[in-house]
N, C-alpha and C positions, 0 to 999 in steps of 0.2 A: 147431756144437759149443759148448756152454755153457762159460762161464769157471768154473773151479773156484774157490770161495770158501775162502780159507785161514782157519783158526780164528783167532780173536782171541788176542792174546798175553796170558798171565797175568801179573799183576803179582807181583814177588817182593820181599818184605821180609825183610832179615836181622835178627834179634833177638839181641843180645850183651850181655855184661856179665860181670863176675866172679862167681865161685861165691857163691850166696846173695844176689844183688843184687835178685833179684825177677822174673826172666824168666818163670818158670812162673807166677807170681801174676798177671802181666800177661796171660798167655794165658788163665788161668783165668777172670779178669774178662771178658775178650773173649767167651770161649765161653758165658758164663752169660747173655749178652743174649738176650731172648726171640725176637728175629728179627733175622737178619743181612741186610743189603742185598746182600751178595755171597755167592757159593759159595767158601768158604774151605778150603783143605787145610793142615795143619800137619805140618811135618817136624822131628823132635826128634833132636838128636844128644847122646848120653850119654856121659859118662866113668865107667867103673865097670861091674861084671859085672851089676848089677841095674838095670834102666830104671826108676828111681824117677820121674823127670819125666814119661816116657811113661805109666806107670801113673796118675799124677796127673791128667793132662790127659785121659786115656781116660774117667776118671770124670766129666769135664766135658761130654763129648760131642764131636762134631765129627770131621771126617776126619783121622786122625792116623797117620803113619808114623814109625817109630823107627830110627835108626841107632846101634847100640850100641857101646860100648867101644872108641873110637878117635877120631881127629881128623878132622873133617869135610872138611878141605881137603888132606889128605895121604895117610894110610894108607887111607883109603876114599873118596878123591876120585872114583875110577870109580863107586863105589856111589852117591855123591851125584848125579853126573850121570845115571846110569841110573834112579835112584829118581824124580828130577825129571821126567825125560821120561816115565816111566811114569805118575806122577801126572797129568801134563798130558794124556796120550794117553787115559787110562781115566776119569779123573773130570772133566776139562774145568773146572777151577776157575777163577774170576776171579782169585783171589789165593792165593799160596802163602807162608806165614810159615814161616821157618826159624829155629828156636831153637838156637843153637850152644852147645856145652859151654862152660862157663865159663872154660876155660883155652885156648880157641881164639883165634887172632888173625883178627879180621874180614877185614882186608886180604887174607889168603890165600884165604879164602872167596870174597871179592868177584872175586878173580882168576879163580877158576873160573867164576863167573857171567858175568863180561865176556869171557872168551876161548874158551869151548867152543862150537862151531857149533851142535850140537843144542839148546843152551839158547838160544843168541841168536836162532834162528828161531821159538822158542816162547814166550820169557818177555822181561820188561822188568823191569830192576832198579829199584825204588822206594827211598825213603829207608831208610837203615840206622838202626836204633834201639838205642842202648846204654843199659842200666840200670846206674846207679851207686848203690851204698849210701852215703848221706851220712855216717853215723857211722864206716863202715870205710874212707873215702876215704884219709885220712892214713896209716893203717897199711899199706894195700895198697900204695899209691904208693911208700912207702919200702921195703917188703919185696920188692915185684916190679918196681919201676922200669919199665924199657923195655916189659916185657910188658904192664903195666897201662895205661901211657900210650898205646900203640899202640891199645888198645881204644877209649879216648876220642877219639883223633885220627881214627878211622875213622867216627865218628858223623855223621849228618846231624841226628838227634833225640837229645837226651839227657834221660833221665828221672832226676832227682835224687830217688831214693826213700828211704823211711823217714824222712821230715822230722819225724815225729812223735817220734822218738827223739833229735833234736838241738836244741840251743839256737839261737835266731836268729843270734847272733854266730858260731857255728860254721858254721852253713849259709851265711852271707854269705862266709866265708872260703873255704869249699869251693867255692862258686860262682865266685869271683874265680880260684881255681886252675884250675878246669875251663875258664873263658873264656880264660885264658892258653894253655892247650893246644890249644883248639879254639874259636877266636873265631867261626867261621862257623856252628856247630851251633845249632839251635833248642833252648834249655834250659828245661825245665819241672820244677817242684817236684811230687813226688807222695807220697801217703800209701798204703801198700800197693798202689801202681801202679794206683790208681783213676784212669783217664783213658779217654776215648772214642777207642780206638785208630784206628779207621777214619777218624773225623773229623780226628784229629790228622794222620795221614799223608796223607790226601787233600787237607789243607789247606796242606801244604808246598809252595811253588812249585817248578816243575820247574827243575831245575839239575843240574850234574854232581856226583854225590854226593861227599862229602869223602873217602869210602873208595875212590874210583876207583883202581885200581892204575896206578902208572907205573913203578915199579922194584921188582919183587918177587923178591929172591933167596929161596931156600926154606930159610932157616936156621930150624930148628925148635926152638921153646921149650917146646912142649907136653911133650916128653920129661922136663922137670924136675919134673913133677908126677906123683905116685903116687896110686894108689887101691886099696883092697881092700873087699871085701864080706863081711859076716858074715850069714849066713842062720840064723835062729833061730826055731822055731815055739813054743818053751816061753816062757811070759809072763816080762816083767821086772818088778821092783819099780819103780814109776813114780818114787818119791822117789830111790832109788838111781841110776836111769838118768838123771833130770835133773841130779842133782849131778855125776855122772860127765861128762856133756856140757858143763855149765858150767865145769868145770875142765880141759877139753881144752888141751893145750899150743898155743902160738902157731903151730907149724908144721902144725897141723891147721886148714885154711882152712874146711872144710865137712864137715858129717855131715848125712845125710838118709836117710830111709827109713820103713818101716812096722814098727810094734812092737806086740805085745800086752802089756797089763798086767792085773791083776786089776780095774782100773777100766773096761777096755774095749780097743778098738782104735784105734790113732792113727797119723797122718801125723806124722813127727818131723822137725824142722828145726833145725839149729844152723849159725850163721854169726856171726863176729865177736864171740864171747862170748855172743850171744843164743840162747836155747833156746825152741822153740815146739812144743806138742802140739796137733794138731788131731784131734778125735774123728771116726772113721770108722764108718759103719754096717757091721754084719757082712757084709751082702750085697755091699758095695762093697769089701771088704778083699781085696787080691790073694791069690793062692794062693802066690805066692813072696814071702813076707815077709822082711824083713832091713834092715840098715843098710849104707850105703857112706860110707867116710871117704876124703877127698881132701886131699893137702897135699904136703909136701916132706919127704924124709928121715924118713918115718914109722917108728916102732918098732911094727911090726905085732903083734909077740908081746906086747909090753907092753900095748897097746891091747885086744887080744883078751882077755887075761887080766884087765884091769880091767872089761872089758864083762861077761865071764862071771860076775863077782862081783855083778853087778847083777841076776841072775836072782831071781825071786820064790821064797819058800819056803825 
């Protein structure tokens, strides 16, 4: 009787970071490479009724599965396990990248990855990557406290992103604060998350990841965040929409989505006061256009009313 050869374990990397830090940008750069040395599958967890990040990554190619409108480690933890097992059994990837929603606590996700038997047999947890928006660090650390700090403490690799928007002295101050929170993590400055992701994570020496769970109560902080989606097929006035987003109140941490204007079709991103419009070809524009707003204590009625006044014509 021949010995049955068990399939090699897939390597799993958790990619986290608060809303708008650059997680999806990192994965888009990764997927844009002409040839990958590994077969990679991507699992995206979205907060909000419209899967903006999933649609964005789908435009970049790659095997991508989306878990929408929930916390990847709690409400849909069973979905996480079953989806990971399904990906492994059907696609046989060398690596699985999990992009968590910006309000998830990485330690809770790692708790699932390290403790569930079907995953333990099939997968190996590799370094956890946390993306930090350099310019928004002080604001979010003050506003979110424990929640934000725990993301950074969970990292094996920290990408200090958007360095092009910060002054050298400010960057040095943020780096010192991050090292105080997590002195063991590998810290790398990035501009638009331009980094060779595979080379980076394969170059990290094998060790017990910083996010390995030791005492995980299931106190849930994700519930503090709210989100709502506005689906709208009629065009916006681009100038009015940009002005509206630029003046969003501090309790709106993130706005993202797809919008039409007389000038074209766009991927829209707002975070920490910065607004970006990326032109999208008509053939790549999703059927379900719309914007998602994420924050705390949102005045949905007021925001919807202000957005309605941004329509063209």
